[in-house]
Structure formats: C-alpha cells, structure tokens
Steps between C-alpha positions, in 0.01 A plus 500: 500500500214595267151563637509210744198617695277493188620155399421364847134443400612284208737286706242449776253362245777284353586356842136424583459298180831317480655496851393308811395720794795640691520692824670839483765378743584200281534706185698791645875509464723506807862497622622154599875546556770763542878530506742788540478591131181330381131442564285215365132544414240237414147498359224250430573272204138433400531743206816347353317309223311799363738794539789554261739644760525705818619860528674616820525872567757610757503844664264650241732418209315538171677199347412172674699184555338226290482141623361182346155358575680182609588652836318667787798651680781742431808620690584869481877529528766772514304670779637691799497344845254648749282666234137472386386481138153533346397215269198436276433181300264503198381226259533539123224350286461576129755779527317673783580530872257402774496500879461171683209624711381797706766439765791514256411846366754649738874467520635293786816594686769234510801520731853372494677351800540761779843647559698423814390742772745787548651535847399867520134403448447262792577485871453257789479621860508288816257670736400423857300184570715327234303648211680521165363795301554474123455805278551497123430704189336355190777660299383363165146645524426651161307819428227505237407860571618773736264407782492121525782257573399145416629216712780302336597238759228296667693435821828419670654199670705551816739233624647487851807292580703457817857624503619155389297539183219253573156616387260551792206676337376596153206740462318604181308826518274623220468867406151632564303660218583541133635855483662777702378859516852628437859385503541550874206268574687215330672463840375186677561352843419194710624340822624151587557351843864399542524120545586391854822338374652839402377726781780669691739361242457660159396403149608483140225596257415536132211644298365435153193630318260313274222540246205261468382403151139420411575126508614537861872468425730718710803659336764601755778755488848399611557502877663808646848458644497347848502762776556467877280658766587498872234574765550756774570356842172462690497736797372325814532790744532880527547592866590818687852469630555850627446865410519534120588130462319193377613138502425309180480120491462284189511146364799376306494483123664179374855540368513868597852642528380809687212739568439873459247695705314798355259767621261728315307801630328596170290195425767306311598772252855500639688273740789569739745225587487431873768233524648177366562171681645157422306188409486369859324809638121515522454806724620859482433823687438807286582825679471870423129489420313824559246478777145546374591411140355209303738247348478203270765232560617215275784249483651393167712190456801446279519149353752336268343292220711324236798715596311832471376723784137612514324740736137496608274760346369780721139407431327560837574608857378444855350811654647617831361799690 
C-alpha cells in the first residue's frame, strides 16, 4: 500500500465532485455473515461505476485479494473456526489505492463461527433458592498484545429442559464490555431461576455461544452435549435429638433411588458422609457430633435418568450449631 495517507486528499476532492454525499456509516465496510471456515464482508456499492477494482488486505498481507467493481461483497474462505482476522478494503482508481472515507482507514476485525464450548470451560451449579449459577470462559478471546484480551464471543445461550427432554426455558446473556484485562478475566457468570416445572426434580441443559455481526445477525456455535443436573434435597428441619445428635428432615426429590447425608465442619472445603437411606426415607438422625462444634449439613439425591445414575452436587449446606 503506497502512501495512502497522502493520496487521501486527492480522493476526498474526487468524491466531493463526482460522488453523492454519503455518511461514514454507509460507506464503511462491515462483516455481514460468518461460517466455521469463512467470513463475508460487504461495502457500499456507490463507487462501483468509477473504481476499477477493490483490493482486500487480510492480516496485514502485502499482496491483496483483488475483486471486480461489479460486486460489493466478498467471502474470505479457508479460515479457522473461532478466530479473528483483520481486514482492510481499498478502492483502485487510475492505478492508485484510496480509502473509502475517514472511518475505513482502520482494519476491522472479522470473526468466524465460534467453536463449541469445551466442557472444562463451563459449569452449572444448582444453588439454594433454586438458583442456577452458570460460569463460563470466553476460551476463544484473542490477544493483540500482552496486556489486553479482546472479547471474541458476544454472549451465550442457556437452555433448560426437564428430564423428559422438553424445553422449559431459554436465556440469552450478553457479555459485558469489549475487552478483558487479562486471560483470567475472560471468565463470565450469570444466574437463572430454575423453572417451577423442574424444581425438586432435575434438569437437562445445554450451552452455546454466539457473536453478533454489525447487521444484527447472530452466529451461534454448536450446542454443547446435553448434561444432567440434580438438585440437592431441600432440608425442611434440623432439630436437636439428643446429645451430639441432630435429626435432619427433607423433601423428596422426584425419581430418587436413595439419599446420602453429609456434614462439613470447615466451611464446605471437605465433607464427611453421615449416612445413606433408601428412596422412601425423608428423615435421618446424625450422631457423633462434637458438642460446641459448628456443622453444615446437606442431603444429596441419587436419580436414574435414561438408564444412568446421577448424584446431586454438593453446592450448599444448611448451617447447624
């Protein structure tokens, strides 16, 4: 690209004389579509009759892709999924290159379709008060320098189904901001209230991420594999039953084949198994507790779904003193 800044004065004068007035937004080039291995850009076609061709520079390559003045779009192919590429479009007139306008002086970043979220990079926890806590990492965030991680995905979609596979809730949550201070800050979280239809029963869930193009189109990743999450049994009572003993009462979890009781005396860092009972039991007396000690108590359920057994997470406990 030869002395483009100096030739800008010439092209501005040329546009004033021969071109109708255009807003910067109308003349700028933009991304309008994306796939796993491609990205499509578009620009204003007002100049098609006076320019000889368009030059597209990708990732600072010195040799551009040349396209005819009969088109105002181009698809970059053979790209990698979940990656960003810098792109610049210039007009050629009389053997010289010109910018469209002041906005198009800079490269734009185009993105391919996000990759499917990796299981190690997201988690869903069923907390008390039937709150589903979703945490995920923007694993495709790309680094331009050593200090700034720019946002890749624009948000995620979270889908909740009952254990029969019927969708009960779908939530889209946008990522805040445009960049992260470092890689660790690419970790995002949000909460969703569990639908009434799945409370005390369990859910199947999936996640997918998305990017939003300048024309408003959303490009989604593939859904994650379906996972099952079983809530802890809701404790309804913790009562003294004798010296060093406490009676625990809870509500049934649908389709439970049994329950396990746990205690913790270090704030949930470790848990000790206090006992197991069958699916018909909803009360149990824990003994051997040290007088004057503080204990957290929880009840996990074991449920069979589609022939597989699942246990509740140990995500919270009821405090007993």
